[in-house]
C-alpha positions as CSV (number, residue, x, y, z in Angstrom):
1,M,87.4,85.2,45.7
2,F,90.2,87.2,47.9
3,S,90.7,91.2,46.9
4,F,94.7,90.6,46.9
5,D,97.3,88.2,46.0
6,R,99.4,85.5,47.6
7,R,102.6,87.3,46.8
8,D,101.2,90.4,49.0
9,F,102.3,88.2,51.9
10,G,105.5,87.5,50.4
11,P,107.2,84.1,49.8
12,D,108.1,82.7,53.2
13,F,104.3,83.4,54.6
14,T,102.2,80.4,55.8
15,F,99.0,79.6,55.1
16,G,96.8,76.8,57.0
17,V,93.9,75.9,58.5
18,A,93.4,74.6,62.1
19,T,91.5,72.1,64.2
20,A,91.1,70.2,67.1
21,A,91.1,66.6,68.1
22,Y,88.2,66.4,70.4
23,Q,86.1,68.2,67.6
24,I,87.1,66.3,64.6
25,E,88.5,62.8,65.5
26,G,86.0,60.7,67.1
27,G,87.3,57.2,67.4
28,Q,86.8,56.9,71.1
29,G,87.4,53.2,71.8
30,H,90.9,52.2,70.4
31,G,92.5,52.4,73.6
32,R,91.4,56.0,74.3
33,G,91.2,57.2,77.9
34,Q,88.1,59.3,78.5
35,S,88.8,63.2,78.8
36,I,86.7,65.9,80.6
37,W,85.3,66.9,78.0
38,D,83.2,63.2,77.7
39,T,81.8,63.5,80.6
40,F,81.1,67.6,80.9
41,S,79.5,66.9,77.9
42,A,77.7,63.7,79.2
43,T,76.2,65.8,82.0
44,P,72.6,67.3,80.8
45,G,72.8,71.1,80.8
46,N,76.4,71.4,79.7
47,V,75.9,71.4,76.0
48,H,73.5,72.7,73.6
49,N,71.4,69.8,72.7
50,G,73.5,67.4,75.1
51,D,75.5,66.7,72.0
52,T,79.1,65.2,72.2
53,G,82.7,64.9,70.5
54,L,81.8,60.9,70.4
55,Q,81.6,60.9,66.3
56,A,82.4,64.6,65.5
57,C,84.3,64.2,62.3
58,N,85.3,60.8,62.5
59,H,88.6,62.1,61.4
60,Y,89.9,58.9,63.1
61,E,89.3,56.9,60.0
62,L,88.9,59.9,57.3
63,W,91.9,61.5,58.2
64,P,93.4,60.7,54.2
65,Q,90.4,62.3,52.6
66,D,91.0,65.3,55.4
67,L,94.2,66.0,54.6
68,D,93.7,65.6,50.8
69,L,91.6,68.4,51.2
70,I,94.2,70.5,52.8
71,R,96.7,69.5,49.9
72,D,94.3,70.6,47.1
73,G,93.0,73.7,49.0
74,G,96.6,75.0,48.6
75,F,97.5,75.1,51.8
76,D,101.0,75.2,53.4
77,A,100.0,74.2,56.6
78,Y,97.9,71.7,59.2
79,R,97.6,72.7,62.7
80,F,96.5,69.9,64.5
81,S,96.5,68.7,68.4
82,F,97.5,66.1,70.1
83,A,94.5,64.5,72.1
84,W,96.1,63.7,75.5
85,P,93.8,60.4,76.9
86,R,94.4,59.0,73.5
87,L,98.5,58.7,73.8
88,I,98.5,58.2,78.0
89,P,94.5,57.0,78.5
90,E,95.3,58.1,83.0
91,G,97.1,60.9,81.6
92,T,100.0,59.6,83.6
93,G,102.2,56.3,83.1
94,A,100.9,53.6,80.1
95,V,101.3,54.5,76.2
96,N,98.9,53.4,74.5
97,Q,100.0,52.4,71.4
98,E,97.0,52.4,69.0
99,G,97.2,56.2,69.7
100,V,100.9,56.6,68.6
101,D,100.2,54.8,65.6
102,F,97.2,56.9,64.8
103,Y,99.5,60.0,64.9
104,D,102.5,58.4,63.2
105,R,99.7,57.6,60.3
106,L,98.4,61.3,60.6
107,L,102.3,63.1,60.6
108,D,103.9,60.5,57.7
109,G,100.4,61.3,55.4
110,M,100.8,65.4,56.1
111,L,104.4,64.5,55.1
112,E,103.6,62.8,51.6
113,R,101.2,65.6,50.9
114,G,103.7,68.2,51.9
115,I,102.3,69.6,54.5
116,K,104.0,71.2,57.4
117,P,102.4,69.9,61.0
118,Y,102.0,72.1,63.6
119,A,101.6,70.9,66.3
120,T,99.2,72.1,70.1
121,L,100.0,69.7,73.1
122,Y,96.8,70.4,74.4
123,H,93.0,71.7,73.2
124,W,91.4,71.5,75.9
125,D,91.0,67.5,76.8
126,L,92.4,66.5,80.2
127,P,92.4,63.4,80.7
128,S,89.7,62.7,83.0
129,T,91.9,60.7,85.5
130,L,93.9,63.7,86.0
131,Q,91.2,65.5,86.8
132,D,90.6,63.3,89.7
133,R,93.7,64.2,90.4
134,G,92.6,68.3,90.6
135,G,93.6,68.7,87.1
136,W,94.6,72.5,86.5
137,M,94.1,73.2,90.0
138,N,97.0,71.1,91.4
139,R,100.5,72.1,90.8
140,D,101.3,68.9,90.0
141,I,99.8,68.8,86.7
142,A,103.0,70.7,85.6
143,H,105.1,67.4,86.0
144,W,102.4,65.7,84.7
145,F,102.2,67.4,81.3
146,G,106.0,67.5,81.2
147,D,106.3,64.2,81.2
148,Y,103.0,64.3,78.2
149,A,104.9,66.5,76.7
150,T,108.3,64.4,76.6
151,L,106.7,61.8,74.9
152,V,105.2,63.9,72.2
153,A,108.8,64.9,71.4
154,D,110.3,61.5,71.6
155,K,107.6,60.2,69.1
156,F,106.8,62.5,66.8
157,G,109.1,65.7,67.5
158,D,111.4,65.2,64.7
159,R,108.4,65.5,62.1
160,L,106.9,68.7,63.7
161,A,107.3,71.7,61.8
162,A,106.3,73.6,65.2
163,T,105.2,73.1,68.5
164,A,102.7,74.7,70.4
165,T,102.4,73.4,74.5
166,I,98.9,75.1,75.3
167,N,95.4,76.0,73.5
168,E,94.1,79.0,75.0
169,P,95.4,79.7,78.5
170,W,92.8,81.5,79.5
171,C,89.7,79.3,78.3
172,V,91.2,76.8,80.3
173,A,91.9,78.5,83.2
174,F,89.5,81.2,83.5
175,L,86.6,80.3,80.8
176,S,86.4,76.6,82.5
177,H,86.9,77.5,86.6
178,Y,85.6,80.8,86.8
179,L,82.7,80.9,84.2
180,G,82.1,77.3,84.4
181,I,81.0,77.4,80.9
182,H,83.4,75.1,79.7
183,A,84.7,71.3,81.1
184,P,85.2,71.3,84.0
185,G,82.4,73.6,84.9
186,Y,83.7,75.2,87.7
187,R,82.7,78.4,88.7
188,D,85.4,78.9,91.7
189,L,87.7,81.8,92.1
190,R,90.3,80.0,93.9
191,A,90.1,77.6,91.5
192,A,90.0,79.9,88.9
193,A,93.1,81.7,90.3
194,H,95.1,78.1,90.7
195,A,94.4,77.4,87.5
196,M,95.3,80.5,85.9
197,H,98.9,80.2,87.2
198,H,99.4,76.6,86.9
199,V,98.6,76.6,83.3
200,L,101.0,79.0,82.6
201,F,103.4,77.0,84.8
202,A,102.9,73.4,82.7
203,H,103.3,75.8,79.7
204,G,106.7,76.7,81.0
205,T,107.7,73.0,82.1
206,A,106.8,71.6,78.9
207,I,109.0,74.1,77.5
208,D,111.8,73.1,79.2
209,A,111.0,69.3,79.0
210,L,110.6,69.7,75.1
211,R,113.5,71.3,75.0
212,A,115.2,68.6,76.5
213,S,114.2,66.0,74.5
214,G,115.6,67.8,70.9
215,A,112.4,69.7,70.2
216,K,112.4,72.5,68.0
217,N,110.5,75.6,67.2
218,L,108.1,76.0,70.3
219,G,105.4,78.6,71.3
220,I,102.3,79.1,72.8
221,V,98.6,79.9,72.2
222,L,97.1,83.3,73.1
223,N,93.2,83.5,72.4
224,L,93.2,87.7,72.8
225,E,90.2,90.4,72.2
226,K,90.2,94.1,71.8
227,S,89.8,95.3,75.1
228,E,87.6,98.6,74.9
229,P,85.5,100.6,77.4
230,F,82.2,101.7,76.7
231,S,82.2,104.8,77.2
232,D,84.9,108.0,78.4
233,K,83.7,108.0,81.7
234,P,86.6,107.1,84.2
235,E,85.0,104.4,85.8
236,D,84.1,102.6,82.3
237,M,87.8,102.9,81.5
238,Q,89.0,101.1,84.8
239,A,86.3,98.5,84.0
240,C,88.3,97.7,80.3
241,D,91.4,98.1,82.4
242,M,90.6,95.0,83.9
243,G,89.1,93.0,81.4
244,D,91.8,93.2,79.3
245,A,94.4,92.7,82.2
246,L,92.1,89.5,83.0
247,F,92.0,88.2,79.3
248,N,95.0,89.9,77.5
249,R,97.9,91.0,80.4
250,F,97.7,88.2,82.5
251,Y,98.4,85.6,79.6
252,L,100.7,87.9,77.7
253,G,102.2,89.2,81.0
254,G,103.1,85.5,82.2
255,V,104.8,84.0,79.1
256,L,107.0,87.4,77.6
257,K,107.6,88.8,80.5
258,G,107.7,86.9,83.7
259,Q,105.2,89.8,85.2
260,Y,101.2,89.7,86.0
261,P,99.2,92.4,85.4
262,E,99.1,93.6,89.7
263,V,95.3,94.9,89.0
264,V,94.7,91.0,88.9
265,T,97.2,89.9,91.7
266,N,95.6,92.5,93.8
267,W,92.0,90.7,93.3
268,L,93.3,87.5,93.6
269,A,95.5,87.9,96.4
270,D,93.9,85.4,98.5
271,Y,93.1,83.2,96.3
272,L,96.7,82.8,94.2
273,P,98.9,79.6,94.8
274,E,101.5,80.3,97.5
275,N,104.7,81.7,96.6
276,Y,103.5,81.4,93.2
277,Q,106.1,84.2,92.0
278,A,109.3,81.7,92.6
279,D,107.9,80.2,89.3
280,M,107.5,82.7,87.1
281,E,111.1,82.1,85.5
282,V,109.7,79.1,84.2
283,V,106.5,80.2,83.3
284,S,108.4,82.8,81.2
285,R,110.9,80.2,79.2
286,P,112.0,81.5,76.0
287,L,109.7,81.0,73.1
288,D,110.5,81.0,69.1
289,W,106.9,82.2,68.3
290,L,103.8,83.2,69.7
291,G,100.4,82.1,68.2
292,I,97.3,84.4,68.3
293,N,93.8,82.9,68.7
294,Y,91.8,86.0,67.6
295,Y,87.8,86.6,66.7
296,T,86.5,89.5,68.1
297,R,86.7,92.8,70.4
298,G,85.0,92.9,74.1
299,I,83.4,96.3,75.8
300,Y,83.4,97.1,79.2
301,K,81.6,98.5,81.5
302,A,81.3,99.3,85.4
303,G,79.0,97.0,87.5
304,E,75.7,98.2,88.9
305,A,75.2,98.2,92.5
306,G,75.1,95.0,93.9
307,G,76.8,93.0,91.0
308,P,79.8,92.5,89.2
309,A,82.1,95.5,89.4
310,I,82.8,95.2,86.0
311,Q,80.1,94.0,82.9
312,Q,80.8,93.2,79.1
313,V,78.0,94.8,76.7
314,K,77.3,94.0,73.0
315,G,78.6,96.0,70.3
316,D,76.4,97.5,67.3
317,L,78.3,95.8,64.9
318,E,77.9,93.0,62.6
319,K,78.1,89.9,64.2
320,T,78.3,86.2,63.5
321,D,76.3,83.5,64.1
322,I,77.7,83.1,66.9
323,G,77.6,86.1,68.1
324,W,80.5,88.0,67.9
325,E,81.4,91.2,66.3
326,I,83.8,90.8,63.3
327,Y,85.9,93.7,64.1
328,P,88.9,93.4,61.6
329,K,90.7,96.5,62.9
330,G,91.4,94.7,66.3
331,L,93.1,91.8,65.2
332,S,95.5,95.0,63.4
333,D,95.2,96.5,67.4
334,L,96.2,93.4,68.6
335,L,99.2,92.4,66.6
336,V,101.1,95.9,66.4
337,R,100.3,95.7,70.1
338,V,101.8,92.9,70.7
339,S,104.9,93.4,68.6
340,S,105.7,96.4,70.2
341,E,104.7,96.2,74.1
342,Y,105.8,92.7,74.3
343,T,107.8,90.5,72.1
344,K,110.2,91.2,69.1
345,I,109.2,87.2,68.3
346,P,107.9,85.8,65.2
347,L,104.0,86.3,65.5
348,Y,101.5,83.5,63.7
349,V,97.2,84.2,63.8
350,T,96.7,80.3,64.4
351,E,93.1,80.9,64.7
352,N,90.7,83.4,63.0
353,G,87.0,82.8,61.8
354,M,83.3,82.9,61.6
355,A,80.4,80.8,62.3
356,E,78.0,80.9,59.9
357,V,74.5,79.7,59.4
358,E,74.4,76.0,56.6
359,G,74.7,76.5,53.7
360,D,78.2,75.7,50.9
361,D,77.4,79.4,49.8
362,D,78.8,81.5,52.4
363,P,79.7,84.7,51.4
364,R,79.5,86.7,54.4
365,R,82.7,84.0,55.4
366,V,84.7,85.1,52.1
367,Q,84.3,88.7,53.1
368,Y,85.2,87.9,56.6
369,Y,88.5,86.2,56.1
370,D,88.9,89.1,53.3
371,D,88.6,91.6,55.4
372,H,91.2,89.8,58.6
373,L,93.9,88.9,56.4
374,K,94.0,92.8,54.7
375,A,94.3,93.5,58.3
376,V,97.2,91.2,59.0
377,L,98.8,92.8,55.6
378,A,97.9,96.1,57.8
379,A,99.9,95.0,61.3
380,R,102.6,94.1,59.1
381,E,103.0,97.7,57.4
382,L,103.1,98.8,60.9
383,G,105.7,96.3,62.0
384,A,104.7,93.6,63.1
385,D,106.1,90.4,62.6
386,I,104.1,88.0,61.3
387,R,104.7,85.0,60.1
388,G,101.8,82.8,58.8
389,Y,98.0,82.7,59.5
390,F,95.7,80.0,60.0
391,A,91.8,80.2,58.9
392,W,89.7,78.5,61.7
393,S,88.3,75.8,61.0
394,L,89.4,73.7,57.9
395,L,85.9,71.5,59.1
396,D,82.4,72.1,60.3
397,N,82.8,70.5,63.8
398,Y,82.0,70.0,67.8
399,E,82.0,73.6,68.9
400,W,82.4,72.8,72.7
401,A,79.4,74.2,74.5
402,E,77.6,74.7,71.2
403,G,77.6,71.3,70.3
404,Y,77.1,70.8,66.5
405,N,74.8,74.3,66.0
406,K,77.9,76.6,65.1
407,R,79.5,75.7,62.0
408,F,83.2,77.5,61.2
409,G,84.6,74.9,58.9
410,L,85.6,76.2,55.3
411,V,84.5,72.8,54.6
412,H,80.5,71.8,55.8
413,V,80.4,68.3,57.2
414,D,77.3,66.3,57.0
415,Y,77.2,64.6,60.1
416,E,74.7,62.0,59.2
417,T,76.9,60.4,56.3
418,Q,80.4,62.4,57.4
419,K,80.4,63.8,53.2
420,R,82.7,66.6,53.0
421,T,81.7,69.6,51.1
422,P,84.0,72.6,50.3
423,K,82.2,75.8,51.0
424,A,83.0,79.2,48.5
425,S,85.7,80.3,51.1
426,Y,87.0,77.2,50.7
427,R,87.6,78.1,47.0
428,S,88.7,81.3,47.4
429,F,91.4,80.2,49.8
430,Q,92.1,77.7,46.9
431,G,92.1,80.3,44.3
432,L,94.5,82.7,46.9
433,L,96.9,79.9,47.3
434,H,97.2,78.2,43.7
435,N,97.2,81.8,42.1
436,T,101.1,82.6,41.5
437,R,100.1,85.7,38.8
């Protein structure tokens, strides 16, 4: 059990769990179009064990029991994502009524159980037909995404407690177009530079579209790390500054201040879209809240001669099963930094969690959540306006390039039988959230 009481967070604090469509839904068919993750995962060598999201957790059919788990755990809210190719199979044009009906059922099921729907429009499953047209490298994606946002607002907006445009733009752009680790798997500097800007331009365009359709409580979800230098040598400090600029400041500065860090724009000067500066007013449209996903820190040192200018190195802290350092103080530091340097709008921790070896008894995960929730309380004591916390993830699920090899769930999933079994970490949240002493 956790070492604090729900009342420590105040009566209006939102506790939730998070998932993403491609990672849990399955249900391929039913009019759904292909996504870039269907083709990326079908390509040998891209994903551990060749795993795909074809079946995943079969949430498409088993959603009632999954919502029951959220309700029975005492959670206030469910952060989920709409699948763009399920709603608009070609990315633009004809709407798939079966997809609309599925999300109607899902949303009505949440409301019937007293669960607040926190929606994300895009959690990485771009329709393949739009990738054929350049995907995030094509400026037109802002208009495609805006039209999709309008559809979501018109069909579902009256039932959504909050809506985020995009989940983790660093992953959408840099991880997927420069490092090549996620779909579409590019390793190209020009592709990355275009995607980095277009993903934020599309975000702003979608905010305009959502507001025009009457949608309320709008935000974006950024993944942030605590960037630290390997040593106090000037070259390592400089490497850390660049790492922080690429991972954190590009997206924070763009979205909240309409300004990209100069160290990044200088590096990408020959590759960024022409006249991108004219888009910055749209990129930085006012938001109602900001979501922060946090998992670990990044340690940077200067690169070796003939190699990359900067490199990331592993630290000596205890690590999760995916190899990420457990560093709760980094969460406190980030929340305070964002609230003091960037914005006074409400903040939500929209993802936080750990991969752990298979098993229903997960004491390290219980301790992980205990320590990170304490970090949230510490940041609030220092003035950060944090309104909620979403655990990643409700279920063990398809962990992108790791396939089914890593388990983040509060609930164990047997992928052969689809049986759900709550873990000790789920029971700890249940005890916290049902405890009103």
